[in-house]
C-alpha positions as CSV (number, residue, x, y, z in Angstrom):
1,M,4.9,-12.4,-5.4
2,V,3.1,-9.5,-3.8
3,T,1.1,-7.1,-6.0
4,A,0.5,-3.6,-4.6
5,T,-2.0,-1.5,-6.5
6,F,-2.6,2.3,-6.1
7,V,-5.8,3.5,-7.7
8,K,-6.0,7.2,-8.5
9,D,-8.4,9.5,-10.3
10,P,-7.7,13.2,-11.3
11,S,-8.5,14.4,-7.7
12,G,-6.0,12.0,-6.1
13,Y,-5.9,8.6,-4.5
14,V,-9.1,6.5,-4.5
15,S,-7.9,3.2,-3.0
16,F,-5.0,0.8,-2.4
17,F,-4.8,-2.9,-2.2
18,C,-1.9,-5.3,-1.7
19,K,-2.1,-9.1,-2.0
20,G,0.1,-12.1,-2.0
21,H,3.3,-13.3,-0.4
22,A,6.8,-12.3,-1.5
23,G,8.3,-15.8,-1.4
24,Y,11.7,-14.4,-0.5
25,M,12.0,-16.9,2.4
26,E,9.7,-19.2,4.2
27,K,6.7,-17.8,6.0
28,G,7.7,-16.2,9.3
29,R,11.2,-15.4,8.1
30,D,10.4,-13.5,4.9
31,I,11.9,-10.0,5.4
32,V,10.5,-8.7,2.1
33,C,7.0,-9.7,3.1
34,S,7.6,-8.2,6.5
35,A,8.8,-4.9,5.0
36,I,5.8,-4.7,2.7
37,S,3.4,-5.5,5.5
38,M,4.9,-3.0,7.9
39,L,4.8,-0.2,5.2
40,T,1.2,-0.9,4.3
41,I,-0.2,-1.5,7.8
42,N,1.6,1.6,9.2
43,T,0.3,3.7,6.4
44,A,-3.3,2.7,7.0
45,N,-3.0,3.2,10.7
46,S,-1.3,6.6,10.2
47,I,-4.1,7.8,7.9
48,M,-6.7,6.8,10.5
49,A,-4.8,8.3,13.4
50,L,-3.1,11.4,12.0
51,T,-5.5,12.7,9.3
52,E,-9.0,13.8,8.9
53,T,-9.5,11.5,6.0
54,R,-11.7,8.5,6.5
55,I,-10.9,5.1,5.0
56,K,-12.6,1.8,4.9
57,A,-9.9,-0.9,5.5
58,D,-9.8,-4.6,5.3
59,E,-7.0,-7.0,6.2
60,K,-6.7,-10.8,6.0
61,D,-3.7,-13.1,5.6
62,G,-1.8,-12.0,2.6
63,F,-4.2,-9.2,1.8
64,I,-4.8,-5.6,2.9
65,S,-6.9,-2.9,1.2
66,W,-8.5,0.4,1.9
67,T,-10.8,2.8,0.1
68,F,-10.9,6.5,0.7
69,E,-14.4,7.5,1.8
70,E,-13.6,11.0,0.6
71,T,-10.9,12.8,-1.3
72,P,-7.7,12.4,0.8
73,D,-6.5,15.5,2.5
74,E,-2.9,16.8,2.2
75,K,-1.6,14.6,5.0
76,A,-3.2,11.4,3.7
77,T,-1.9,12.2,0.3
78,L,1.6,12.6,1.7
79,L,1.3,9.3,3.6
80,M,0.3,7.6,0.3
81,D,3.2,9.1,-1.6
82,S,5.5,7.9,1.2
83,L,4.0,4.4,0.9
84,Q,4.7,4.4,-2.8
85,M,8.3,5.5,-2.2
86,G,8.8,2.8,0.4
87,L,7.5,0.1,-1.9
88,E,9.6,1.4,-4.7
89,S,12.6,1.1,-2.4
90,V,11.8,-2.5,-1.6
91,I,11.8,-3.2,-5.4
92,R,15.1,-1.5,-5.8
93,E,16.6,-3.5,-3.0
94,Y,15.2,-6.9,-3.7
95,G,14.0,-6.8,-7.3
96,K,10.8,-7.2,-9.2
97,K,10.7,-10.9,-8.5
98,Y,9.0,-10.3,-5.1
99,L,6.9,-7.2,-5.5
100,K,4.9,-5.8,-8.4
101,L,3.8,-2.2,-8.1
102,E,0.8,-1.0,-10.2
103,I,-0.7,2.5,-10.5
104,K,-4.2,2.5,-12.0
105,E,-5.7,5.7,-13.3
106,V,-9.5,5.7,-13.2
107,K,-12.2,8.2,-14.2
108,P,-14.2,9.7,-11.3
């Protein structure tokens, strides 16, 4: 199972991390894992390329994370909202067996 976690405080997104493997099919043929990877990697790349918001990102096999180095601007927030919507769509299509979505509220 993949666990995707959005961390927010009252000013907006703080960080995001995603770990695990979906287990829908064998590695290399797992379309659920591929969809999740594409959504998350594209979001990180888009934030870095299309916004003024700086992030510190890390990626390893089965794990990706980033932390915002500042409060995300409007574009970065929109991209994060879009990522959340995309991951929710994966859950609707394939079920909660393969992806768990968490939203954690923290104090600044």
